[in-house]
C-alpha positions as CSV (number, residue, x, y, z in Angstrom):
1,X,47.5,190.7,-2.5
2,X,45.4,187.4,-2.6
3,X,46.7,185.0,-5.0
4,X,44.5,181.5,-6.1
5,X,46.7,178.5,-6.9
6,X,44.6,176.4,-9.0
7,X,46.7,172.9,-8.3
8,X,46.5,169.7,-8.0
9,X,45.6,168.4,-4.5
10,X,47.8,169.3,-1.6
11,X,48.7,166.8,-0.2
12,X,50.4,165.1,-3.2
13,X,53.3,167.9,-3.8
14,X,56.5,167.1,-2.9
15,X,57.4,170.5,-1.4
16,X,60.9,169.0,-1.0
17,X,60.9,169.3,-5.1
18,X,58.0,171.1,-6.4
19,X,57.8,174.2,-8.3
20,X,54.8,175.4,-7.0
21,X,54.8,174.9,-3.7
22,X,58.3,177.2,-3.7
23,X,56.2,179.6,-5.1
24,X,53.5,179.4,-2.1
25,X,56.1,180.1,0.5
26,X,58.4,183.4,-1.4
27,X,54.5,184.8,-2.0
28,X,53.6,184.2,1.8
29,X,56.9,185.1,2.7
30,X,56.0,189.0,1.2
31,X,52.7,189.2,3.0
32,X,50.3,188.0,0.1
33,X,46.9,186.3,0.4
34,X,47.3,181.9,-0.3
35,X,44.3,180.2,-1.4
36,X,44.1,176.9,-2.9
37,X,41.2,175.0,-4.9
38,X,41.5,172.5,-7.2
39,X,40.5,172.4,-11.2
40,X,36.8,170.7,-9.9
41,X,36.2,173.4,-7.8
42,X,35.5,175.7,-10.8
43,X,32.6,176.5,-12.3
44,X,30.6,178.9,-14.4
45,X,27.2,180.2,-13.5
46,X,25.6,183.9,-14.3
47,X,27.6,186.1,-13.0
48,X,31.0,184.8,-14.4
49,X,33.1,181.4,-13.2
50,X,33.7,180.4,-8.9
51,X,36.2,178.9,-7.5
52,X,35.6,176.3,-4.1
53,X,38.3,178.1,-2.5
54,X,40.0,177.8,0.9
55,X,42.4,180.1,2.6
56,X,46.3,178.3,2.7
57,X,48.3,178.9,5.4
58,X,52.2,177.4,5.4
59,X,54.2,175.8,8.4
60,X,58.4,175.0,8.5
61,X,56.7,171.0,10.2
62,X,57.1,168.9,6.5
63,X,54.6,166.5,7.1
64,X,51.9,168.8,8.1
65,X,53.6,171.8,5.9
66,X,49.9,173.6,5.0
67,X,46.9,174.4,6.5
68,X,43.8,174.3,4.2
69,X,40.5,176.2,5.4
70,X,36.8,175.1,4.3
71,X,36.2,175.8,0.8
72,X,33.8,178.8,0.2
73,X,32.3,180.0,-3.0
74,X,34.2,182.7,-4.4
75,X,34.3,184.7,-8.1
76,X,37.7,184.3,-9.6
77,X,37.9,188.3,-9.4
78,X,37.7,188.5,-6.1
79,X,41.3,187.8,-6.2
80,X,44.5,189.8,-7.2
81,X,45.6,186.6,-9.7
82,X,44.9,183.5,-10.5
83,X,47.9,181.2,-11.7
84,X,47.3,178.1,-13.5
85,X,48.9,175.1,-12.0
86,X,47.6,172.3,-12.9
87,X,50.0,169.6,-13.6
88,X,48.7,167.5,-16.9
89,X,47.8,165.5,-18.5
90,X,46.8,167.8,-21.2
91,X,43.5,166.5,-21.6
92,X,39.7,168.0,-22.6
93,X,39.1,168.0,-18.7
94,X,42.5,170.1,-18.6
95,X,41.3,171.9,-22.1
96,X,37.5,172.4,-20.2
97,X,39.0,174.4,-17.4
98,X,41.1,176.6,-19.5
99,X,37.7,177.0,-21.4
100,X,36.5,178.3,-18.0
101,X,39.6,180.1,-16.9
102,X,39.0,182.5,-20.5
103,X,35.5,183.5,-19.0
104,X,36.9,184.6,-15.7
105,X,39.6,186.3,-17.6
106,X,36.8,187.7,-19.9
107,X,35.1,189.2,-16.7
108,X,38.5,190.8,-15.1
109,X,39.8,187.8,-13.1
110,X,43.9,188.1,-14.1
111,X,44.8,184.7,-14.5
112,X,49.2,183.4,-15.6
113,X,49.6,181.6,-17.5
114,X,47.0,182.9,-19.4
115,X,44.0,180.1,-20.3
116,X,44.0,181.0,-24.3
117,X,48.3,180.7,-24.5
118,X,47.9,177.6,-22.5
119,X,45.8,175.6,-25.6
120,X,47.4,177.4,-28.2
121,X,50.3,176.0,-27.4
122,X,50.8,172.8,-27.4
123,X,53.8,171.1,-25.4
124,X,55.3,169.0,-28.3
125,X,54.0,171.4,-31.3
126,X,54.4,174.9,-30.9
127,X,58.1,174.9,-31.3
128,X,57.0,174.1,-35.3
129,X,56.9,177.4,-34.9
130,X,60.7,177.6,-35.0
131,X,61.7,175.3,-37.6
132,X,65.3,176.8,-37.4
133,X,65.9,176.1,-34.0
134,X,64.7,172.1,-33.6
135,X,66.1,169.1,-35.1
136,X,65.0,167.3,-37.8
137,X,61.6,166.9,-37.4
138,X,58.3,165.3,-38.6
139,X,54.7,165.2,-36.9
140,X,52.3,161.7,-38.4
141,X,50.4,159.3,-37.7
142,X,50.5,157.4,-41.0
143,X,52.8,154.7,-40.9
144,X,54.4,155.5,-43.7
145,X,55.5,159.4,-43.1
146,X,57.4,158.0,-39.9
147,X,59.5,155.1,-41.3
148,X,60.5,156.7,-44.3
149,X,61.4,159.2,-41.3
150,X,63.3,156.4,-39.3
151,X,64.1,155.2,-42.2
152,X,66.1,158.4,-43.4
153,X,67.8,159.3,-39.9
154,X,68.9,155.7,-39.2
155,X,68.3,157.0,-35.3
156,X,65.4,158.9,-34.2
157,X,63.0,159.3,-30.9
158,X,59.3,158.8,-31.1
159,X,57.0,160.5,-28.4
160,X,53.0,161.3,-28.8
161,X,51.7,164.6,-28.2
162,X,50.3,164.1,-24.7
163,X,52.7,162.9,-22.8
164,X,54.3,164.3,-19.6
165,X,57.5,162.8,-17.2
166,X,59.7,161.0,-20.4
167,X,56.2,158.5,-20.5
168,X,56.1,156.3,-23.7
169,X,59.0,158.0,-25.5
170,X,61.5,155.2,-27.5
171,X,64.1,155.6,-29.1
172,X,64.2,153.4,-32.3
173,X,66.9,152.7,-35.4
174,X,66.3,151.4,-38.7
175,X,67.6,148.4,-37.9
176,X,65.3,147.9,-34.8
177,X,63.0,144.2,-35.1
178,X,60.7,146.0,-33.2
179,X,60.2,149.6,-35.0
180,X,56.5,148.0,-36.2
181,X,54.7,147.4,-33.2
182,X,56.3,150.2,-31.5
183,X,54.9,152.6,-35.0
184,X,51.6,150.9,-34.4
185,X,51.1,151.2,-30.5
186,X,52.0,154.7,-30.7
187,X,50.2,155.6,-33.4
188,X,47.8,153.4,-32.3
189,X,47.6,152.0,-35.7
190,X,47.6,155.5,-37.6
191,X,44.8,157.1,-35.6
192,X,46.7,159.2,-33.4
193,X,49.5,161.4,-34.4
194,X,53.0,161.0,-33.2
195,X,56.1,163.9,-33.2
196,X,59.8,162.2,-34.4
197,X,63.0,163.8,-34.0
198,X,66.3,162.8,-35.0
199,X,67.5,161.5,-32.0
200,X,70.2,163.8,-29.8
201,X,73.2,162.4,-29.2
202,X,74.4,165.2,-26.9
203,X,71.1,164.3,-24.4
204,X,73.8,162.3,-22.8
205,X,74.7,165.8,-21.9
206,X,71.3,166.7,-20.0
207,X,68.3,167.4,-20.9
208,X,68.1,171.3,-20.3
209,X,65.5,172.7,-18.5
210,X,65.6,176.6,-19.8
211,X,62.8,179.1,-17.8
212,X,62.0,182.3,-18.4
213,X,59.9,184.2,-16.4
214,X,58.2,187.4,-17.6
215,X,59.9,188.2,-21.1
216,X,63.5,187.6,-19.0
217,X,65.4,184.0,-18.8
218,X,66.8,183.1,-16.0
219,X,70.4,183.0,-16.3
220,X,70.3,179.5,-15.1
221,X,69.5,175.4,-17.0
222,X,68.7,172.3,-15.1
223,X,70.5,169.9,-17.4
224,X,68.4,166.5,-16.7
225,X,70.9,163.8,-17.5
226,X,69.4,159.9,-17.7
227,X,70.7,157.3,-15.8
228,X,72.9,154.6,-17.0
229,X,71.5,153.0,-20.2
230,X,68.7,155.2,-20.5
231,X,67.8,157.9,-23.6
232,X,65.0,160.0,-21.4
233,X,66.8,162.5,-19.5
234,X,63.0,163.4,-17.3
235,X,63.2,163.5,-13.3
236,X,60.7,161.7,-13.1
237,X,62.1,159.2,-15.4
238,X,65.3,159.0,-13.1
239,X,67.3,161.2,-14.6
240,X,69.8,163.7,-12.7
241,X,68.9,167.3,-12.6
242,X,72.4,169.0,-12.2
243,X,72.0,173.5,-13.1
244,X,74.5,174.9,-15.0
245,X,75.2,178.3,-16.1
246,X,73.6,178.9,-19.8
247,X,75.1,178.2,-22.4
248,X,76.1,180.6,-26.1
249,X,73.0,178.8,-28.1
250,X,70.6,178.4,-25.3
251,X,71.4,182.1,-23.9
252,X,69.9,183.1,-27.8
253,X,67.0,180.6,-27.9
254,X,66.2,181.7,-25.1
255,X,66.3,185.7,-25.4
256,X,64.9,185.4,-28.8
257,X,61.5,183.5,-27.5
258,X,61.1,185.8,-24.2
259,X,60.0,188.5,-25.2
260,X,57.9,186.3,-28.1
261,X,56.0,183.9,-25.3
262,X,55.6,186.9,-22.4
263,X,53.9,188.4,-25.1
264,X,51.5,186.1,-25.7
265,X,50.1,186.0,-21.8
266,X,52.3,183.2,-21.4
267,X,54.3,184.8,-17.7
268,X,56.4,181.6,-17.4
269,X,57.6,178.9,-20.1
270,X,60.0,176.5,-19.4
271,X,62.1,175.6,-22.5
272,X,63.5,171.6,-23.1
273,X,66.8,171.7,-25.6
274,X,69.0,169.6,-26.3
275,X,72.5,170.6,-27.7
276,X,71.7,173.0,-29.6
277,X,68.6,171.9,-30.4
278,X,65.0,173.2,-29.1
279,X,62.7,170.3,-28.4
280,X,60.0,171.3,-26.1
281,X,58.0,173.5,-25.3
282,X,56.6,173.5,-21.6
283,X,53.3,176.1,-20.7
284,X,51.6,174.4,-18.4
285,X,53.6,173.3,-15.2
286,X,56.8,174.7,-14.9
287,X,58.9,173.0,-12.9
288,X,62.5,173.0,-11.7
289,X,63.0,176.5,-9.6
290,X,64.0,174.3,-6.0
291,X,66.8,172.0,-7.8
292,X,68.3,175.5,-9.6
293,X,68.2,177.7,-6.3
294,X,69.4,174.8,-3.6
295,X,72.3,174.7,-6.4
296,X,73.6,178.0,-7.6
297,X,71.6,180.6,-5.4
298,X,69.6,181.8,-7.5
299,X,66.2,182.7,-6.6
300,X,63.6,182.0,-9.5
301,X,60.9,181.9,-6.9
302,X,61.6,185.3,-6.1
303,X,61.7,186.2,-9.8
304,X,59.1,185.2,-10.5
305,X,56.8,187.1,-8.3
306,X,58.7,189.6,-8.4
307,X,57.3,189.4,-12.9
308,X,53.9,188.1,-11.0
309,X,53.5,191.8,-8.9
310,X,54.7,193.8,-11.9
311,X,52.0,191.8,-14.0
312,X,49.3,192.1,-11.6
313,X,49.8,196.3,-11.4
314,X,49.5,197.3,-15.0
């Protein structure tokens, strides 16, 4: 197959941890042709959507791990599949890219994750579809309901809807001297929606990333354990990743959501679970392939390429 990756600059990838790199290595091992393009290299013109795509070769030297041929203007339909692996932020340019990819799909290109599904599944708000699986949660931008929620639950987590990697996530208690300024800052004085969730103390045991691939569940999760004195388990915030088998509750949540989300065109999903509670559904560029594989021996990238090959064969 010819596989095109819409990805951040290749030089920016940390190949010791990056899941897109793991996908590339496994696809190349199977003899598939790899191509890379950036978000700013996509455009529409009469006849369809094109990308400035360069043929990608991988090398074993970690300092010069790739060779990228000069980019050529290529219709996206010329590839067997296009993988949208651009990392957040999920800003208007990301949304515009999904609009272009949706036009490419309408023209016959196979795009994963489905562009419309990427837009429809806010990584924070999509959990609201499953109220029985989530902790007590509020979404609001007005100060009054946010403060009422803090008073009701005494210990809460506040986060913006467009954050990533634990950015701008605050733990706030009802007697916190800074609660007013935190609410004002996060909500931009009532102009931006904020998600509030009751604090789940099981975060001390890790914020679990559970991967769903092609409607099936990876049998191990990566528990991202906060460093001392920290509430956030995100690896980008200094958390430590420990792979574990899924608990019975983890497995039930994942099994319930996996076929539903796959049917919507989401080939790869990363669920975030703290304790027994679903807290996020990540669809833009889910990670943790390498950490799970290195610690358990379960080849996540192989499972993903199996699912990709099956999806392209349909």
